[in-house]
C-alpha positions as CSV (number, residue, x, y, z in Angstrom):
1,M,-15.8,10.7,-27.5
2,V,-16.4,7.3,-25.9
3,G,-20.0,6.7,-25.0
4,F,-21.4,5.0,-21.9
5,H,-21.2,1.6,-23.6
6,G,-17.6,1.9,-24.8
7,T,-18.6,2.8,-28.3
8,R,-17.1,5.8,-30.1
9,A,-19.6,8.6,-30.8
10,N,-18.3,10.5,-33.9
11,T,-21.0,12.8,-35.0
12,R,-22.7,15.6,-33.0
13,D,-26.0,13.6,-33.2
14,E,-24.3,10.5,-32.0
15,K,-22.7,12.4,-29.1
16,K,-26.0,14.0,-28.2
17,R,-27.8,10.6,-28.3
18,D,-25.0,9.0,-26.3
19,M,-25.1,11.6,-23.6
20,S,-28.9,11.5,-23.4
21,G,-29.1,7.7,-22.9
22,S,-31.1,7.3,-26.1
23,H,-29.6,4.5,-28.2
24,D,-30.5,1.6,-30.5
25,H,-30.5,-2.0,-29.2
26,A,-27.7,-3.2,-31.5
27,H,-25.6,-3.8,-28.3
28,G,-25.9,-6.7,-26.0
29,H,-28.0,-5.6,-22.9
30,S,-31.6,-5.4,-22.1
31,H,-33.2,-2.5,-20.2
32,H,-34.7,-5.0,-17.8
33,S,-31.2,-5.6,-16.4
34,D,-30.8,-1.9,-15.8
35,E,-33.0,-2.2,-12.7
36,R,-30.0,-3.6,-10.9
37,W,-28.4,-0.1,-11.0
38,K,-31.2,1.1,-8.7
39,H,-29.6,-0.6,-5.7
40,D,-26.1,-1.5,-7.0
41,G,-25.3,1.9,-8.5
42,V,-24.6,5.3,-6.9
43,R,-24.8,5.4,-3.1
44,V,-25.4,8.6,-1.1
45,I,-24.3,8.2,2.6
46,P,-25.9,11.0,4.7
47,G,-23.5,12.8,7.0
48,N,-25.6,11.9,10.0
49,Q,-25.4,8.2,9.2
50,L,-21.7,7.5,9.3
51,D,-20.4,4.4,11.0
52,S,-18.6,5.2,14.3
53,N,-17.6,1.6,14.8
54,V,-14.1,2.2,13.5
55,P,-10.7,2.3,15.4
56,S,-10.1,5.7,17.0
57,T,-7.5,7.3,19.2
58,P,-8.4,9.2,22.4
59,G,-9.2,12.8,21.4
60,M,-10.2,11.7,17.9
61,D,-13.6,10.6,16.5
62,R,-13.3,8.7,13.2
63,K,-16.4,7.6,11.2
64,A,-16.6,5.5,8.1
65,A,-18.8,6.6,5.2
66,I,-17.5,4.4,2.4
67,N,-16.0,0.9,2.9
68,F,-16.5,-2.7,1.9
69,A,-18.9,-3.4,4.7
70,R,-21.2,-0.4,4.1
71,V,-21.3,-0.1,0.3
72,G,-19.1,-2.9,-1.1
73,A,-16.2,-0.6,-2.0
74,Q,-13.3,-2.8,-3.1
75,K,-10.5,-0.2,-3.6
76,L,-11.1,2.7,-1.2
77,W,-12.1,3.7,2.3
78,A,-13.5,7.2,3.0
79,G,-14.7,8.8,6.2
80,T,-14.3,11.7,8.5
81,V,-12.2,12.5,11.6
82,T,-12.8,15.1,14.2
83,I,-9.9,15.9,16.4
84,R,-10.3,17.8,19.7
85,P,-8.1,20.9,20.4
86,D,-4.5,20.0,21.2
87,A,-5.1,16.3,20.6
88,K,-2.8,14.1,18.5
89,T,-2.5,10.5,17.4
90,G,0.4,8.2,18.2
91,A,2.9,7.4,15.5
92,H,1.5,5.0,13.0
93,H,1.4,4.1,9.3
94,H,-1.3,2.7,7.0
95,G,0.7,-0.2,5.5
96,H,0.4,-0.5,1.7
97,L,-2.3,2.1,1.5
98,E,-2.1,5.6,0.2
99,S,-4.1,8.2,2.2
100,V,-5.5,11.6,1.4
101,I,-6.7,14.0,4.1
102,Y,-8.8,17.0,3.2
103,V,-9.0,19.7,5.9
104,V,-12.6,21.0,6.3
105,K,-12.1,23.1,9.4
106,G,-9.3,24.0,11.7
107,K,-5.5,23.6,11.5
108,A,-3.8,20.3,11.0
109,R,-0.1,19.6,11.8
110,M,1.5,16.5,10.4
111,R,4.7,15.0,11.6
112,W,6.4,12.2,9.7
113,G,9.7,10.3,9.3
114,E,11.5,7.6,11.2
115,Q,11.6,9.9,14.2
116,L,8.7,12.2,13.2
117,Q,11.5,14.7,12.4
118,F,9.6,16.5,9.6
119,T,6.5,18.7,10.0
120,A,4.0,20.7,7.9
121,E,0.7,22.4,8.5
122,A,-2.5,22.5,6.5
123,G,-5.7,24.6,6.8
124,P,-9.2,24.5,5.4
125,G,-9.3,23.6,1.7
126,D,-5.8,22.0,1.9
127,F,-5.1,18.4,0.9
128,I,-2.5,16.1,2.6
129,F,-1.1,13.1,0.9
130,V,0.5,10.3,2.9
131,P,2.3,7.6,0.9
132,P,2.4,3.9,1.9
133,Y,4.4,2.9,5.0
134,V,5.3,6.5,6.0
135,P,5.4,6.8,9.8
136,H,3.3,9.8,10.7
137,Q,1.3,11.6,13.4
138,E,-1.7,13.8,13.0
139,I,-2.1,16.8,15.4
140,N,-4.7,19.4,15.9
141,A,-2.5,22.5,15.9
142,S,-5.2,24.7,17.6
143,P,-5.5,24.9,21.4
144,D,-9.2,25.9,21.1
145,E,-10.7,24.9,17.7
146,V,-11.8,21.4,16.6
147,L,-10.1,20.0,13.5
148,E,-12.5,18.4,11.0
149,C,-11.1,16.4,8.1
150,V,-12.3,14.0,5.3
151,L,-10.1,10.9,4.9
152,V,-9.7,8.7,1.8
153,R,-7.5,5.5,1.7
154,S,-6.8,3.3,-1.2
155,D,-8.5,0.1,0.1
156,G,-11.9,-0.9,1.2
157,E,-10.7,-1.6,4.8
158,A,-9.1,0.7,7.2
159,V,-5.5,-0.2,8.1
160,A,-3.7,1.5,10.9
161,I,-0.4,0.1,12.4
162,N,0.7,1.8,15.6
163,I,4.5,2.1,15.9
164,D,6.7,2.9,18.8
165,I,8.9,5.9,17.8
166,E,10.9,8.3,20.0
167,P,10.2,11.6,18.2
168,V,12.8,14.3,17.8
169,E,12.2,17.3,20.1
170,K,12.1,19.9,17.3
171,P,11.0,18.7,13.9
172,E,12.1,20.4,10.7
173,T,9.4,22.3,8.8
174,V,9.0,21.1,5.2
175,L,7.4,23.4,2.7
176,W,5.7,22.2,-0.4
177,I,8.2,23.0,-3.2
178,D,7.8,22.0,-6.8
179,P,8.1,23.8,-10.2
180,V,4.8,25.6,-9.4
181,H,5.2,26.2,-5.6
182,R,8.6,27.9,-4.9
183,D,10.4,28.2,-1.7
184,P,9.4,31.6,-0.2
185,A,13.0,32.2,0.9
186,E,14.1,32.2,-2.8
187,S,12.0,35.3,-3.6
188,Q,13.7,37.2,-0.8
189,K,17.2,36.6,-2.2
190,P,18.8,39.6,-4.0
């Protein structure tokens, strides 16, 4: 087991001591410098104190929780989005950033591709991954329920590049299929 200070704890007592924070002073730090963690350590951002001064689309309300400006985050951006019933974004991508969307409430519909020709839906508890440069559109698939999501992107600043796409009229539904998640149509074959 590697301890908090990068040392290897081999015995049960060493592991217990390492996890408890008790240790000798054979390493090179003083406990006086630990005071810096008080304000430069973990940050809790209350849900009612999110920053609404972020780019949003009509029908959508984005708020930043974690970014460079608020907490000094260097490698990620996190926040929330609330999308009114039947609202949708325009086509866009997030440049070199990877994005994760976690659906808290409602029904999300994603369209993506050069002509937004693919679609998939996600509900509460589902995660959506959007790779870099993928043109996409977020849609609230419900005509009467608000869609609430948590967003996380792989940089401390939000990047959204709007693009002009003529979407196909009927996108192709794409199911999540991998060695664990099989195509439902396969189980119906004789």
